[in-house]
N, C-alpha and C positions, 0 to 999 in steps of 0.2 A: 680286642686287644687294649690293654690299659695305656693311657697316655704317659704313664711312667716307664713304659717299655724302653729299654736301652738308655734311660736317663741316668746321668751321673749326679748323685745326690750326696751333699754334705749333711750329715746329721750331727748337730751340735747339742750336747747333753750337759745341762748345768745342774748344780747341787739342789735337788729337790727329791722328796720321797717318791715323787712320780717317776723318777728315773728308772725304777724297777720295771716299768712298763716298756722300756725302750728295747728290750730284747724282742718283745712281740712286735714293736713298730719296725725294727730292722727286718724281721721275717716278713711282715706285711708288704713292705716296700720291695723286697727282693722277689716275693711271690708275684708281684705285678710287673716284674721284669727289670727293675732298677738295679743299678750298681751303687752300693752304699759305702761311703767313707765316714767313719765316726771320729769326731773330735770331742773330747770329754774334759770337763774341768776337774781340778784336783778334788774338790769337795764332792763331785758327783760319784767319784769312785767309792765313796762310803756307802752308796746305795746300789750300785751295780758294778760288777767287775769288768775291766777291760778284756779279760780272757773270754768271758761270756760273749761280749759284743764282737770280739775278733773272730770267734768260732762261728757265730751266726752270719757275720758279714763277709767272712773269708778274706778279710783285709786287716792289716795292723791297725790298732787304735792309737790315736795320737792325743797326748794331753800336755806335753811340755815342748818348749821351743827347742831344747836340746834333748836328743833321744836318750842319752845316758850320761848324766852329769858326773858320774863317778869315774868315768874313763878320762884319761888325759886329754883326748881329743874327741869331744862329743860330736854327734851328727846332728846338724841343724834340720829341723822339720820346717820346710819352707811354706809359711802361711800364704805367701803371694801365689805360689804355684797351685796350692789347694783351692784358693779362691777363684783362680782362672780355670781350673780343671772342671769345676762343677757346672751343671746345667741349672741347678737350683739348690738352695740351702734351707734346711728346716732346723730351727732351734726348739727342741722339745725334750724335756720341759724347759721353759724359760722362767727361771726364778726371778724374784723381785730384783735381786742384786744384778743379775745378768741383763734384765730389761733396762735398768738404770745405766749400766755400762754402755749398752748399745745406743741408748738415747743420747748420752753425753759424749760418746766417742772415746771413753776410757779404754785403754788397751793394756789390761793387766793380766791377761792370760792368752793362751793360744786360740781359744774359741773366739774371743772378741777380735783378736788380730785377723783371724780368717774372715770374720764377718766384715770388717772394715776393708778387706782386700777383695771381697766378692763382687763380681760384675753381673751376677745372675739374680733372678728373683729370689727373695728371702721371705720365709714364713716363720712366724713365732707362735708357739702354743704355751701361753702362760700357765703356771701352776704354783699356787700358794694358798695360804689360809684366806677365808672370806674377807676378814677385816683388812688384811694386807692388799688383797685384790681390789677392794673398793676404796682404798686410800687414795686421796687426790693425787699424791705424788706418782703412784703406780699408773693411775688413769692418764695423767699428763704424759708420762713416758710412753704409754701405748699410743697416745694421740700423736706425739712427735714422730714415732716410728711409722705410723700410718701415713703421715704427711710426707714421709720420705719413701713412700711406696712399698713399705714392708707390709705384707699381708698378715692380719691378726686372726689366728684360729682361736676363737673365743673359748674361754674356760667354761666348763660345764657345771651344772648344779648337781650336788650330791653330798654324800658323806665325805668328810675331810679327815686327814691324819690326826687332827686335834680332837676329833670326836664330834665337832660341830657339823652342821648340815647347811650348805649354802653354795654360792657360786665361787669357784676357785680351783676345782680339780681339773687337771689336764684332760683335754679331749681324748677319747679312746683312740687307740692306734688306727682302727679301721676308719674312724671319723676324720682323723688327720689326713690319711691317704686319700679319702674321698674328697675332702675339702681342697687339697692340692690339685687333684685331677679336675675338679670343677673350675677352679681358677685358671688353670692352664688352658682349658678348653675355651674359656671366655676370650683369651688372648689370641686364639687362632683365627685366621682370616675367614674361614667358613663356619664359624661357630653359629649354631642356630639355623643353618641352612639345610634344606632337605635335597638330597641328590638321589636320582633314580637311574639305575643302569641295568640293561639286560645283557646277558652274556651266555656263551656256550652255543650249542646247536639246538635245533628242535628235531624231534622224531615224529614222523607222520606214519602211523602204523597201517600196514596193509592187512595184517592178520595179527593174532596174539604174539607171534615170534619175529615177524619181519617188519621193517620200516624203511622209509625214505629219510635219509639224514646226511650228515657230513662229519668231517673229522675235527671240527672246531673244539678247542680245549677250554675256551673261556679265559685263557691267561691274560689277554689284553684287557678284557673287561674287568677282571679281578685286580689287575695292576692299577687301573684308573680308580676303581672303588677304594683300594687301599690308600691311594694318594689323597682322595677326598676325605676319607676317615682321618688320616693323619693331619689334615688341615682343619679338623674340627667339625666336619659336616656329619649330619645324621644320614647314613647311607642305607638305601634299600636296593638289593640286587635280586632281579628276577632271573633265575638261573636255569638254563636248559640242562639236559642230562649229559654230564661229563664225568669222566673218571679222574681228571687231573686233581692234584693236591693244591688247592687254592687257599690263599690267605684271605679269609673272609671273617676273621674274628672281629667282634664288636659291631657287626652289621645285621640288619634284618634281611635274611635270605629266604626268598620264596622259590621253592623248587617246582618246576613245571616240565612237561614233556613236549606238548604240541604247540604249534603257532597260535592256535585259538586260545589255549590257556595263557600263553605269554601275553597276547593282546589284552585279554581280560584284566590281568593284573597291572599291566602298563597303563591302561586307560584309567583304572581305579585310582592310581597314585600320581598320575602325570600332572594334573593341575595344581597339586600341592607342592610340587618339586620346583626349585628355582632353576635347576639344570637337569636335563635328561640326556643320557648318552646311550644310543642304540649300537652296541657292539656285537650283538648276537648274530650268528649265521643262521638265519631263519630259512627253513626249507622253502623253496619257491613253489612247490606243488604238494598236494596231498591227494589221496585216493578219493574218488567220488563216493565209493562205498567201501567201508571196512567190514571184512567178514569176521565173525566171531569164532571161526574155526580155522585151524591151520590149512593153508592152501596146499593140497597134496600134489606132488610132482606127477603122479600117475593119472590125475584127473584133468590135467591141462593140455595134454597133447604135446607136440613138439614146440609150440610157441604159446606164450602167455601175454595177453593184452590186458592192461589195467588202465581204465579211464582215470585221468587225473584232472584236477582243477587247481586254480591258483590259490595259494594261501593268502590270508589278509596281509596287506602291506602295512606293517605296524608303524613304520616311520611316517608314511604318508597320512595315515589316519590320525596320528598324534599331531602332525603338522596342521591338519585342518581344524583342530580344536585349540591350537596354541594361542595364548594371550601374550600381552606385553610383559607379563610377569614370568614367562617361561622361556628358557633357553633350550633349544633342541639341536642335538648334534648326532649325526649319523656316520656310519662307516661304509666304505665301498671297497670291495675286493675285485680287481679287474686284471685281465691278462693283456689287454691292448687298448689303446686310446683312452687310458685311464683318466687323464686330466679333463678331457671333453665329457666323458661320462659322469665324472664327479661333479662338474659344474652344472650339467643338466639335472642331476639328482638334487643338487642344492636348491635349484630353482623350483623344480617340480614337486618336491616334498615339503616346501616351505620351511626348510631347516635353516639354522643360523650358521652351521658349519658342517662340512663333510670331510672326513679323514680318509684318505686314499691309501690302500695297500695295493701294491702291484705284484701279483703272483708270478712266480718264475724267478725272482731275484733270490740269491742265496741268503738264507736266514730270515726270509719273509714268508708268512703264511701260517697255516694251521699247525698247532702242536710245537712250534718253535719257542725258544726262550727270548728271541730278539725280534725286532721289527724296524721297518723303515717306512716313514709315512710322509705324505704331503697334506697339508691342511688348507682347505679353501673356505673362506668365510663369506657371509652374505655382504659384508662391507667391501668385498673385492680384494681382500688381503690373501696372499699365498705364502705359506711358511713351510719349509722343508726341513725334516729332521733325519739325519743319517742313521744307519744301522746301529742299534743300541739295545741294551737289555730292556725288556718290556716294563720292568718295575721303574727303571730310571725314566723311560719314556712317559710312563703314566704321570710321574711328578712334573716332568717338563710340560706336558700337555695341559695339566691343570694350572700351571703358572701362566700359560698363554690364555686359558679360558678366563681366569680371574681378571687379567688385564683387559682382554678384548671385550668381555661382556660385563665388566664392573660388578662382579659377583659379590664384592664386599659391601656394596652400597645397600642401605636399608630401603 
């Protein structure tokens, strides 16, 4: 999933021939899930029509302080509200004149007024002829904006409207969107961190059609994975067989069936991950021997005995190889004496935290959309979270992990 998903973006368009690309830019931002509000200068309308931009953005396009100056009582387009509404602002193309206005604080049109009111991150994509771009005044203006924490999406090299070839053309729409995403990710607390999560059940096959398993949906693991992704982490999910519709966009998903397969991939990626969370409901036992043919009811008599052996304890094996660079968190599902069992598991598995689910409570357990948990940490802390949506709980738990385990430290 794009980091622009559900972001409110102000797109400021100034007077440059590159404005003709802004229809494509609007569509690119919307394709990535953003909501786009266009503010356009009067001169930019010579290059691209407000009707085109309004159709693509599905919102009105604003260019004047007063909506209709011909009417006796015009409607004021509130630049302050627009500046507060936005999660980020992109000025593209940013002409030489607009860059100068932004750098000096000139407020001579709606676009610059919105910029001066904005509380969000601001990005500018300069567009002009190569000599204008290289002029010391333009470069000084860009440097001033940079010092004020405005992100500069550098002009690209190529053929210009004048027929000359050089640096000055506005970055392509896809490159602008990619640049903004990269910069946003850098600002997130888990940027550059690798997170490993297993989720769902495992199936231990008795024969080609039957297996030992459980009803785990993987929803809690997916909620934690989504929370980590939205915090900027590179997330890898080792996922058991589940039919649930899970939000795993933008993650590296490894599909497995059995406990042995899950163990293999968890061990492969564990030491490279800053935090590993074992949410999967791994089968406790697997058959000693798996038959390659379906076990026929007529061939077994009135009773069927299947020798079983324990599956590998994934959390315990990871705990044995854990270093000071790894945070290891496990889940426990209990029906009684949950706190005692969770604390024992915390110690025996060499985990940094155990998250306890108590089966039997309403809204808690497999296939539910909600969960209620108690968190026990190796430092002796106990934190309880009441029944809530699993997606909300995933975000809440990651806030705890970041604070408790200093995940943002280098």
